[in-house]
N, CA, C and O of each residue as an XYZ file, in Angstrom:
656
protein
N       9.862     17.821      4.344
C       8.461     17.444      4.342
C       7.635     18.710      4.511
O       7.995     19.596      5.286
N       6.547     18.791      3.798
C       5.781     20.018      3.689
C       5.136     20.479      4.991
O       5.239     21.654      5.344
N       4.496     19.606      5.686
C       3.687     20.073      6.813
C       3.684     19.070      7.958
O       4.126     17.927      7.839
N       3.158     19.569      9.080
C       2.923     18.678     10.212
C       1.930     17.593      9.816
O       1.984     16.472     10.322
N       1.031     17.935      8.911
C       0.049     16.952      8.432
C       0.739     15.768      7.766
O       0.345     14.622      7.983
N       1.757     16.028      6.963
C       2.487     14.927      6.325
C       3.253     14.113      7.356
O       3.363     12.894      7.223
N       3.782     14.765      8.376
C       4.433     14.023      9.468
C       3.432     13.091     10.134
O       3.744     11.942     10.448
N       2.232     13.601     10.342
C       1.168     12.788     10.945
C       0.810     11.615     10.043
O       0.623     10.498     10.527
N       0.712     11.853      8.749
C       0.395     10.780      7.799
C       1.488      9.724      7.807
O       1.200      8.527      7.764
N       2.746     10.163      7.862
C       3.858      9.213      7.896
C       3.799      8.369      9.168
O       4.024      7.160      9.116
N       3.503      8.984     10.292
C       3.405      8.237     11.548
C       2.256      7.230     11.491
O       2.390      6.113     11.989
N       1.135      7.613     10.892
C       0.010      6.688     10.736
C       0.412      5.509      9.854
O       0.074      4.361     10.143
N       1.127      5.803      8.788
C       1.593      4.752      7.879
C       2.531      3.797      8.617
O       2.372      2.578      8.542
N       3.509      4.357      9.328
C       4.462      3.529     10.091
C       3.734      2.625     11.078
O       4.058      1.444     11.202
N       2.751      3.180     11.778
C       1.996      2.409     12.768
C       1.258      1.261     12.101
O       1.246      0.147     12.626
N       0.649      1.512     10.965
C      -0.057      0.445     10.243
C       0.910     -0.651      9.811
O       0.603     -1.837      9.935
N       2.071     -0.259      9.307
C       3.070     -1.257      8.892
C       3.545     -2.050     10.106
O       3.656     -3.274     10.037
N       3.825     -1.370     11.213
C       4.250     -2.072     12.426
C       3.181     -3.062     12.885
O       3.498     -4.179     13.293
N       1.920     -2.654     12.817
C       0.815     -3.535     13.220
C       0.713     -4.750     12.300
O       0.503     -5.870     12.766
N       0.861     -4.528     11.006
C       0.798     -5.633     10.037
C       1.965     -6.588     10.250
O       1.787     -7.806     10.240
N       3.156     -6.037     10.443
C       4.342     -6.864     10.693
C       4.140     -7.711     11.945
O       4.484     -8.894     11.948
N       3.599     -7.137     12.991
C       3.366     -7.884     14.232
C       2.410     -9.041     13.994
O       2.630    -10.143     14.497
N       1.357     -8.801     13.237
C       0.398     -9.872     12.935
C       1.069    -10.975     12.130
O       0.903    -12.155     12.436
N       1.823    -10.600     11.105
C       2.489    -11.596     10.261
C       3.502    -12.396     11.092
O       3.569    -13.620     10.976
N       4.281    -11.712     11.921
C       5.279    -12.383     12.766
C       4.642    -13.375     13.729
O       5.195    -14.443     13.990
N       3.481    -13.014     14.253
C       2.849    -13.813     15.299
C       1.833    -14.820     14.772
O       1.057    -15.388     15.540
N       1.842    -15.037     13.470
C       0.930    -15.999     12.851
C       1.741    -17.179     12.342
O       2.803    -17.003     11.745
N       1.238    -18.369     12.580
C       1.893    -19.560     12.041
C       1.979    -19.398     10.522
O       0.995    -19.044      9.873
N       3.150    -19.656      9.968
C       3.384    -19.377      8.550
C       2.348    -20.051      7.649
O       1.863    -19.424      6.707
N       2.007    -21.283      7.907
C       1.045    -21.993      7.050
C      -0.300    -21.275      6.987
O      -0.957    -21.277      5.946
N      -0.709    -20.664      8.089
C      -2.003    -19.964      8.123
C      -2.016    -18.740      7.208
O      -3.081    -18.299      6.775
N      -0.849    -18.197      6.917
C      -0.775    -17.006      6.061
C      -1.206    -17.281      4.619
O      -1.530    -16.350      3.882
N      -1.212    -18.541      4.218
C      -1.532    -18.900      2.835
C      -2.953    -19.453      2.674
O      -3.357    -19.815      1.569
N      -3.707    -19.518      3.771
C      -5.059    -20.088      3.738
C      -6.053    -19.004      3.343
O      -6.082    -17.923      3.931
N      -6.866    -19.311      2.339
C      -7.924    -18.399      1.916
C      -9.215    -18.772      2.664
O      -9.584    -19.945      2.703
N      -9.893    -17.798      3.249
C     -11.135    -18.110      3.964
C     -12.237    -18.614      3.027
O     -13.124    -19.362      3.440
N     -12.166    -18.194      1.768
C     -13.127    -18.650      0.757
C     -12.501    -18.441     -0.613
O     -11.448    -17.815     -0.739
N     -13.155    -18.967     -1.629
C     -12.633    -18.800     -2.992
C     -12.602    -17.333     -3.420
O     -11.823    -16.955     -4.295
N     -13.446    -16.511     -2.806
C     -13.568    -15.105     -3.210
C     -12.732    -14.149     -2.372
O     -12.794    -12.935     -2.565
N     -11.941    -14.697     -1.432
C     -11.136    -13.854     -0.560
C      -9.658    -14.189     -0.706
O      -9.286    -15.329     -0.983
N      -8.830    -13.177     -0.514
C      -7.392    -13.371     -0.561
C      -6.900    -14.050      0.712
O      -7.529    -13.946      1.765
N      -5.772    -14.744      0.606
C      -5.066    -15.231      1.791
C      -4.377    -14.033      2.445
O      -4.252    -12.970      1.837
N      -3.934    -14.214      3.684
C      -3.204    -13.148      4.375
C      -1.957    -12.754      3.586
O      -1.615    -11.575      3.505
N      -1.282    -13.743      3.009
C      -0.063    -13.435      2.255
C      -0.399    -12.691      0.954
O       0.398    -11.874      0.494
N      -1.548    -12.960      0.367
C      -1.967    -12.184     -0.803
C      -2.222    -10.728     -0.411
O      -1.890     -9.808     -1.157
N      -2.809    -10.533      0.759
C      -3.041     -9.171      1.250
C      -1.704     -8.455      1.438
O      -1.544     -7.307      1.023
N      -0.754     -9.135      2.060
C       0.564     -8.545      2.287
C       1.249     -8.233      0.955
O       1.813     -7.152      0.786
N       1.204     -9.164      0.023
C       1.827     -8.951     -1.286
C       1.190     -7.763     -2.002
O       1.880     -6.971     -2.644
N      -0.118     -7.648     -1.887
C      -0.828     -6.512     -2.486
C      -0.364     -5.198     -1.853
O      -0.110     -4.225     -2.564
N      -0.254     -5.164     -0.533
C       0.185     -3.948      0.154
C       1.567     -3.525     -0.350
O       1.787     -2.358     -0.677
N       2.483     -4.473     -0.408
C       3.853     -4.168     -0.831
C       3.859     -3.621     -2.264
O       4.507     -2.613     -2.544
N       3.148     -4.277     -3.149
C       3.115     -3.830     -4.551
C       2.406     -2.495     -4.685
O       2.887     -1.608     -5.390
N       1.268     -2.339     -4.019
C       0.470     -1.118     -4.172
C       1.199      0.107     -3.636
O       1.216      1.152     -4.286
N       1.796     -0.012     -2.468
C       2.512      1.139     -1.910
C       3.665      1.535     -2.833
O       3.865      2.719     -3.103
N       4.414      0.561     -3.311
C       5.508      0.877     -4.242
C       4.967      1.572     -5.491
O       5.561      2.537     -5.972
N       3.848      1.085     -6.013
C       3.243      1.690     -7.206
C       2.858      3.141     -6.944
O       3.203      4.030     -7.723
N       2.135      3.383     -5.834
C       1.651      4.738     -5.566
C       2.790      5.688     -5.220
O       2.723      6.870     -5.556
N       3.824      5.201     -4.563
C       4.980      6.051     -4.280
C       5.667      6.449     -5.583
O       6.076      7.599     -5.742
N       5.796      5.509     -6.512
C       6.398      5.837     -7.817
C       5.565      6.876     -8.557
O       6.117      7.792     -9.167
N       4.232      6.740     -8.508
C       3.377      7.744     -9.152
C       3.523      9.096     -8.460
O       3.600     10.128     -9.127
N       3.560      9.097     -7.134
C       3.734     10.345     -6.381
C       5.026     11.033     -6.793
O       5.031     12.227     -7.094
N       6.117     10.285     -6.806
C       7.410     10.877     -7.172
C       7.417     11.368     -8.614
O       8.010     12.405     -8.910
N       6.769     10.642     -9.505
C       6.700     11.075    -10.903
C       5.882     12.362    -11.035
O       6.238     13.241    -11.820
N       4.801     12.478    -10.283
C       3.980     13.688    -10.330
C       4.704     14.898     -9.761
O       4.394     16.031    -10.129
N       5.661     14.676     -8.872
C       6.474     15.782     -8.370
C       7.414     16.297     -9.458
O       7.759     17.479     -9.480
N       7.822     15.411    -10.353
C       8.714     15.783    -11.459
C       7.914     16.343    -12.631
O       8.317     17.324    -13.255
N       6.777     15.711    -12.925
C       5.946     16.108    -14.071
C       4.526     16.404    -13.562
O       3.620     15.593    -13.748
N       4.338     17.554    -12.928
C       3.010     17.883    -12.406
C       1.970     17.893    -13.525
O       2.234     18.361    -14.633
N       0.797     17.373    -13.218
C      -0.283     17.381    -14.199
C      -0.301     16.194    -15.135
O      -1.220     16.057    -15.943
N       0.710     15.322    -15.038
C       0.739     14.134    -15.896
C      -0.360     13.164    -15.470
O      -0.781     13.155    -14.313
N      -0.812     12.358    -16.409
C      -1.848     11.369    -16.107
C      -1.249     10.270    -15.238
O      -0.153      9.780    -15.513
N      -1.969      9.887    -14.193
C      -1.439      8.953    -13.208
C      -2.484      7.907    -12.846
O      -3.650      8.014    -13.224
N      -2.038      6.881    -12.098
C      -2.965      5.922    -11.526
C      -3.150      4.656    -12.331
O      -2.423      4.376    -13.284
N      -4.163      3.894    -11.906
C      -4.500      2.622    -12.523
C      -5.870      2.181    -12.019
O      -6.470      2.827    -11.159
N      -6.349      1.073    -12.569
C      -7.601      0.500    -12.064
C      -7.307     -0.864    -11.448
O      -6.146     -1.257    -11.332
N      -8.350     -1.582    -11.054
C      -8.176     -2.874    -10.385
C      -7.668     -3.985    -11.309
O      -7.351     -5.079    -10.842
N      -7.591     -3.718    -12.585
C      -7.146     -4.730    -13.542
C      -5.708     -4.526    -13.989
O      -5.256     -5.170    -14.936
N      -4.986     -3.640    -13.321
C      -3.590     -3.378    -13.678
C      -2.773     -4.653    -13.509
O      -2.924     -5.366    -12.517
N      -1.917     -4.936    -14.468
C      -1.207     -6.221    -14.520
C      -0.317     -6.454    -13.297
O      -0.272     -7.574    -12.788
N       0.383     -5.442    -12.818
C       1.249     -5.643    -11.646
C       0.421     -5.891    -10.386
O       0.840     -6.643     -9.506
N      -0.739     -5.270    -10.297
C      -1.631     -5.508     -9.156
C      -2.099     -6.959     -9.173
O      -2.087     -7.633     -8.143
N      -2.509     -7.436    -10.342
C      -2.988     -8.814    -10.467
C      -1.863     -9.820    -10.221
O      -2.076    -10.839     -9.563
N      -0.688     -9.545    -10.736
C       0.447    -10.461    -10.546
C       0.834    -10.564     -9.074
O       1.228    -11.633     -8.609
N       0.724     -9.466     -8.343
C       1.125     -9.463     -6.934
C       0.278    -10.395     -6.078
O       0.749    -10.893     -5.056
N      -0.961    -10.634     -6.482
C      -1.835    -11.501     -5.679
C      -2.037    -12.876     -6.308
O      -2.830    -13.676     -5.814
N      -1.324    -13.148     -7.389
C      -1.410    -14.463     -8.022
C      -0.923    -15.525     -7.033
O       0.138    -15.380     -6.426
N      -1.699    -16.576     -6.881
C      -1.368    -17.597     -5.875
C      -0.012    -18.255     -6.114
O       0.675    -18.602     -5.153
N       0.386    -18.433     -7.366
C       1.700    -19.025     -7.648
C       2.830    -18.092     -7.219
O       3.858    -18.543     -6.716
N       2.636    -16.816     -7.417
C       3.637    -15.828     -6.990
C       3.692    -15.779     -5.465
O       4.767    -15.831     -4.867
N       2.523    -15.680     -4.854
C       2.436    -15.532     -3.398
C       2.972    -16.765     -2.669
O       3.543    -16.645     -1.585
N       2.794    -17.924     -3.247
C       3.256    -19.156     -2.587
C       4.779    -19.191     -2.418
O       5.297    -19.961     -1.608
N       5.485    -18.370     -3.171
C       6.950    -18.330     -3.085
C       7.461    -17.255     -2.114
O       8.668    -17.134     -1.907
N       6.554    -16.482     -1.525
C       6.945    -15.447     -0.566
C       6.980    -16.066      0.828
O       5.976    -16.598      1.301
N       8.125    -15.996      1.476
C       8.236    -16.535      2.833
C       7.760    -15.483      3.839
O       7.674    -14.294      3.532
N       7.462    -15.947      5.019
C       7.065    -15.056      6.096
C       8.160    -14.008      6.335
O       7.878    -12.819      6.489
N       9.397    -14.470      6.363
C      10.535    -13.577      6.584
C      10.655    -12.532      5.473
O      10.888    -11.356      5.750
N      10.497    -12.959      4.222
C      10.570    -12.028      3.094
C       9.432    -11.014      3.135
O       9.628     -9.841      2.818
N       8.242    -11.468      3.525
C       7.088    -10.570      3.614
C       7.333     -9.491      4.663
O       7.041     -8.317      4.436
N       7.865     -9.894      5.802
C       8.149     -8.937      6.874
C       9.185     -7.912      6.410
O       9.019     -6.714      6.636
N      10.239     -8.376      5.770
C      11.279     -7.466      5.271
C      10.713     -6.496      4.227
O      11.020     -5.305      4.246
N       9.890     -7.014      3.324
C       9.305     -6.165      2.283
C       8.392     -5.097      2.889
O       8.398     -3.947      2.452
N       7.618     -5.479      3.884
C       6.752     -4.509      4.571
C       7.593     -3.437      5.264
O       7.307     -2.246      5.139
N       8.613     -3.852      5.983
C       9.462     -2.893      6.698
C      10.193     -1.959      5.738
O      10.440     -0.800      6.071
N      10.538     -2.446      4.564
C      11.232     -1.623      3.568
C      10.332     -0.538      2.973
O      10.827      0.401      2.349
N       9.024     -0.659      3.160
C       8.118      0.363      2.652
C       8.243      1.674      3.421
O       8.039      2.747      2.854
N       8.572      1.594      4.693
C       8.622      2.802      5.519
C       9.657      3.806      5.000
O       9.302      4.963      4.778
N      10.909      3.418      4.800
C      11.863      4.411      4.274
C      11.514      4.863      2.850
O      11.817      5.991      2.462
N      10.883      3.985      2.083
C      10.474      4.358      0.723
C       9.416      5.469      0.761
O       9.506      6.444      0.015
N       8.429      5.315      1.624
C       7.384      6.336      1.756
C       7.968      7.612      2.345
O       7.672      8.712      1.879
N       8.789      7.463      3.358
C       9.404      8.632      3.982
C      10.239      9.424      2.980
O      10.171     10.653      2.956
N      11.024      8.737      2.156
C      11.857      9.407      1.153
C      11.010     10.169      0.140
O      11.420     11.226     -0.340
N       9.849      9.648     -0.182
C       8.969     10.339     -1.126
C       8.316     11.547     -0.463
O       8.239     12.620     -1.063
N       7.849     11.379      0.762
C       7.130     12.469      1.428
C       8.014     13.674      1.721
O       7.525     14.803      1.727
N       9.302     13.461      1.963
C      10.177     14.609      2.243
C      10.323     15.512      1.013
O      10.737     16.664      1.144
N       9.995     15.016     -0.154
C      10.086     15.801     -1.384
C       8.847     16.659     -1.629
O       8.869     17.553     -2.474
N       7.771     16.391     -0.895
C       6.492     17.059     -1.132
C       6.465     18.421     -0.447
O       6.805     18.546      0.730
N       6.056     19.437     -1.201
C       5.903     20.789     -0.650
C       4.428     21.076     -0.409
O       3.554     20.333     -0.855
N       4.169     22.166      0.302
C       2.787     22.616      0.535
C       2.060     22.799     -0.800
O       0.905     22.400     -0.952
N       2.750     23.402     -1.750
C       2.145     23.677     -3.053
C       1.798     22.382     -3.795
O       0.801     22.318     -4.514
N       2.624     21.361     -3.615
C       2.383     20.084     -4.278
C       1.071     19.445     -3.828
O       0.379     18.818     -4.631
N       0.729     19.598     -2.565
C      -0.430     18.913     -1.998
C      -1.744     19.250     -2.699
O      -2.666     18.435     -2.721
N      -1.827     20.437     -3.263
C      -3.082     20.860     -3.897
C      -3.072     20.696     -5.417
O      -4.092     20.917     -6.070
N      -1.946     20.318     -5.971
C      -1.867     20.122     -7.420
C      -2.745     18.945     -7.831
O      -2.807     17.928     -7.140
N      -3.417     19.099     -8.956
C      -4.287     18.040     -9.457
C      -3.770     17.544    -10.801
O      -2.959     18.194    -11.459
N      -4.270     16.367    -11.187
C      -3.855     15.785    -12.463
C      -4.922     14.793    -12.909
O      -5.655     14.248    -12.085
N      -5.005     14.563    -14.208
C      -5.932     13.538    -14.695
C      -5.432     12.153    -14.282
O      -4.244     11.959    -14.022
N      -6.358     11.198    -14.226
C      -5.994      9.849    -13.809
C      -6.556      8.824    -14.782
O      -7.568      9.056    -15.444
N      -5.875      7.686    -14.853
C      -6.386      6.560    -15.632
C      -7.616      5.938    -14.964
O      -8.388      5.228    -15.608
N      -7.788      6.208    -13.678
C      -8.949      5.734    -12.937
C      -9.904      6.914    -12.785
O      -9.572      7.904    -12.132
N     -11.079      6.813    -13.383
C     -11.998      7.948    -13.376
C     -12.388      8.389    -11.957
O     -12.741      9.550    -11.750
N     -12.327      7.485    -10.994
C     -12.641      7.850     -9.612
C     -11.589      8.758     -8.989
O     -11.865      9.446     -8.006
N     -10.391      8.763     -9.554
C      -9.297      9.568     -9.017
C      -9.012     10.800     -9.881
O      -8.161     11.618     -9.532
N      -9.708     10.930    -10.984
C      -9.458     12.007    -11.943
C      -9.599     13.372    -11.276
O     -10.617     13.671    -10.652
N      -8.572     14.186    -11.416
C      -8.606     15.538    -10.884
C      -8.412     15.650     -9.388
O      -8.577     16.734     -8.827
N      -8.067     14.563     -8.730
C      -7.837     14.600     -7.284
C      -6.479     15.254     -7.006
O      -5.553     15.129     -7.807
N      -6.362     15.949     -5.873
C      -5.068     16.557     -5.532
C      -4.068     15.501     -5.060
O      -4.443     14.380     -4.716
N      -2.817     15.874     -5.050
C      -1.758     14.976     -4.593
C      -1.992     14.526     -3.150
O      -1.607     13.419     -2.773
N      -2.609     15.366     -2.363
C      -2.914     14.980     -0.979
C      -3.811     13.741     -0.937
O      -3.711     12.947     -0.002
N      -4.675     13.564     -1.919
C      -5.537     12.381     -1.998
C      -4.695     11.121     -2.217
O      -4.925     10.093     -1.581
N      -3.727     11.211     -3.113
C      -2.862     10.059     -3.380
C      -2.158      9.630     -2.093
O      -2.093      8.440     -1.785
N      -1.636     10.594     -1.348
C      -0.925     10.286     -0.110
C      -1.883      9.729      0.944
O      -1.640      8.671      1.524
N      -2.965     10.453      1.178
C      -3.869     10.105      2.271
C      -4.653      8.822      2.010
O      -4.722      7.944      2.870
N      -5.236      8.719      0.831
C      -6.130      7.587      0.562
C      -5.429      6.365     -0.021
O      -5.724      5.238      0.378
N      -4.514      6.568     -0.950
C      -3.939      5.430     -1.672
C      -2.688      4.859     -1.009
O      -2.271      3.743     -1.319
N      -2.103      5.611     -0.116
C      -0.948      5.085      0.624
C      -1.346      4.855      2.085
O      -1.336      3.713      2.545
N      -1.690      5.895      2.813
C      -1.906      5.784      4.265
C      -3.170      4.992      4.603
O      -3.092      3.961      5.271
N      -4.321      5.461      4.152
C      -5.584      4.787      4.513
C      -5.716      3.427      3.839
O      -6.358      2.528      4.382
N      -5.127      3.268      2.683
C      -5.152      1.987      1.988
C      -4.484      0.913      2.855
O      -5.018     -0.185      3.013
N      -3.332      1.235      3.406
C      -2.597      0.273      4.231
C      -3.341      0.011      5.544
O      -3.448     -1.138      5.973
N      -3.848      1.052      6.177
C      -4.576      0.830      7.437
C      -5.837      0.010      7.203
O      -6.221     -0.792      8.054
N      -6.483      0.201      6.061
C      -7.654     -0.606      5.727
C      -7.304     -2.072      5.536
O      -8.053     -2.956      5.952
N      -6.179     -2.324      4.913
C      -5.750     -3.713      4.719
C      -5.294     -4.354      6.031
O      -5.358     -5.576      6.168
N      -4.843     -3.564      6.980
C      -4.542     -4.114      8.307
C      -5.827     -4.707      8.900
O      -5.824     -5.836      9.389
N      -6.897     -3.958      8.856
C      -8.177     -4.454      9.354
C      -8.632     -5.699      8.618
O      -9.137     -6.639      9.231
N      -8.453     -5.709      7.304
C      -8.807     -6.875      6.496
C      -7.980     -8.086      6.918
O      -8.509     -9.193      7.027
N      -6.702     -7.883      7.151
C      -5.794     -8.964      7.556
C      -6.239     -9.575      8.888
O      -6.281    -10.797      9.031
N      -6.565     -8.741      9.836
C      -7.012     -9.221     11.145
C      -8.318    -10.011     11.014
O      -8.444    -11.105     11.564
N      -9.285     -9.453     10.284
C     -10.574    -10.152     10.090
C     -10.367    -11.479      9.380
O     -10.994    -12.482      9.721
N      -9.490    -11.477      8.397
C      -9.203    -12.686      7.633
C      -8.642    -13.790      8.527
O      -9.111    -14.928      8.498
N      -7.644    -13.440      9.312
C      -6.999    -14.448     10.155
C      -7.936    -14.980     11.225
O      -7.800    -16.129     11.646
N      -8.879    -14.172     11.669
C      -9.903    -14.668     12.613
C     -10.736    -15.778     11.976
O     -11.207    -16.678     12.671
N     -10.915    -15.716     10.670
C     -11.711    -16.727      9.965
C     -10.956    -18.036      9.758
O     -11.574    -19.100      9.723
N      -9.643    -17.980      9.621
C      -8.885    -19.183      9.254
C      -8.126    -19.829     10.412
O      -7.595    -20.929     10.258
N      -8.068    -19.183     11.538
C      -7.323    -19.759     12.669
C      -8.255    -20.416     13.674
O      -7.795    -20.949     14.684
């Protein structure tokens, strides 16, 4: 792993996953599928999104380590992102499966981060998402993996306060 900063990012990621797992474990399973409104995801949709998104961004990170400068990313209409939160798909995810999938993200992220060097962190590449175009690899790690998950933890907590 390149730096103490990446160690810190990994610890932040682990903590967010542990916090999300604790919430999912301590919530009645039926409540995980309740949407607070038509315009909001259920808790299980949030979890499914986290699992899919982290896997997606880790794959892009690893690919950029192999092919620096390649075009990367996606927008909110990416098919795998949409499929991950589809209610029919989410209804088949059990509480136990969700917890296992969340926990499996930690070694996946850790395995990717150990490959990152100091030099990699500042490398930039074009993106399919204009908001991410030309951002350094450190942005992908910090914003799309670490802060993305911690933000969804907050969303999950706020959501469950509305439906319980």
